[in-house]
N, C-alpha and C positions, 0 to 999 in steps of 0.2 A: 147225564143220562145219554148213552149212545144206543142207537137201535138201527136196524135195517128193515126196510119194507121190501119184500120180494114179489116178483111176478114170475110165475111158472111159465113153462113153454117158451122160453127164450125172450119173453117180453121184459120191459124195464123192471127194475127193482129199486129203489132209491139210492147212486154213487157217482158215476161219471156223467157229465152233462155235455151236450154238444154246443158249439158256438152259435149264438143267435144275434140278430140285430137288436141293438139297444139304443135308448136315447138318454142323454144326460141333459138335465134341465139346465139351461144357461144361467149364469149368475149365481146368486146365493140361494140356499135351500131354506124354506120356512122351517125352523127347528121344531115347530109344533106338529108337523106332519112330514116326515122325511120320506121321499120317494126317490131312491137313487138308482139310476140305470135300469129302470124296469123295462123288460122286453115287451114288445108288442104282444098283446093277447089275441090270438086267433081262435076265440071261443067257438065260432061257427065251424071251424075245422076239427075241433076236439070232440071225439066221440068215444064212448066207453070209458073204461078206466075209473069209473066212479068209485069202485072199491078201493083203489089206491089213494084217491083223494080223501076218502073217509078214513082210511088207515092213517094217513098223515095227520089229519085233524085229531084223531084219537091219540096219536103219539104226542101231539103238542098240547093236548087238553090240560087244563089246570093252570094254576098260578105258577109262573116261572120264577123261582128263587135262584136256582142255578141254571145254567144254559142247558137246554134240552137239544141234543144233537141227533139227527137222523140222517142216515146215508141212503142214497138211491143208487142202486147198482144194476148192471146188466150190460149186454152187448151194445156196441155203438149202433145208433140209428133206430133203436126200438122205442124211443119216445120219452126218455127220462127228462130231457129239458122241457118238453111240452107239458109233462105232468107238473114239474116245478113251476113253470109259468102259470099254468091254470090254477094251481094251489095258491100262488102268490096273489093272483088277482081276486080269488074268491075269499081268501082268509081275511079275518077282521083284525088286522094289526094297524096300529097308528103309524108305525115306521116300517117300511119295506125296503130292503137293500139287496142289490144283485151285484155280485162281483165275478169277473172272469178270473178264475184261479188256475188257469192253464200254466202260468209261470209265476213264481214268487216275485219276480221283477215287476211284472204287470200288476199283480195284486198290491204290492207296496205303493206303486204309482197311483192306483185307484184310491187307496187309503189317504194318500197325500191330497189328492184332488177333493175327496170328501171333507177332509179337515179344513181345506181352504173354503169350500162351499158352506161349511157349518160355522165359518169364522172362528175356528179354533186356533188358527195360525194364519199369518199373512205370507204371501208368496215371497216377499223380500227376506223373511226370517228363515226360509228353508235352507239357505246355504250354511247357516250357523247352528241348525237344529238337526241332530241325528235322526235318520228315518225311524229308528226304534222309538224315539220319543214321540214322533208324530203318530205312529201307529198306536202307541199307548194312549195318546190323547183321544183318539177315536174310540178305542175300547172303553176308556173311562167314561166318555160321553154316553155311550150306549148303556153301560152298567148303571149309570145314575138316572136313567129315564124311568119314570113311573108308568109311562104308557107302554103297551105291548109292542115288541119289535120282532122282526124275523129277518135273517140274512140267508141268501142262497149263494153258495160258492160253486159256480158253474165250472165244469172241467177239472175239478180237483181230483188228483189221483188217490188221495187218502186224507182222512181228517188229521192224521199226524203231521202232514206238511203244513197244516193251518194253525198249529199250536200257538205260534207267536201272534196270530191275528184274531183268535177267538176271544170274545169277551167271556168273563167267568161267571156272570150272573145276569139275570133279568130278561132273557129272551129265548128265542128258538133259532136253531141253525139247521139248514138243509144242505147237505153236501152231495 
């Protein structure tokens, strides 16, 4: 399911996202509750836009058998990233992942780091394992989770560029 949430008057609509400061938790990730590269939540600075957060929640409501994809679009600097951050921190997902999708090179590197942190592969095996296989490992890992998950692809130009990275079932995706 693909959808777009819009904001009239030049405000954000849910598609391109600005770069934000992120933290990667050192070491390995607890597979029971993945929090990968979650940006800092400045909730005290977030005002208004409750209607967009509610629209996102409504788009992602229900049991996810296939991936539910929603795009946030609008002019640069109107708050798309902040909406995504706020949604991510408010939403009730067991697993929350944030990827900078500005370039496919960067995105594939983040998938590799996540695979290492999830212990799907060891760093020493990366030289003999094609990137596509590592990306497939992460996708399969998410597709087999029984707990709810959400992925935000920040700075993606379109969902088409993410085709090779998108899991096919089991969660929600915000581009």
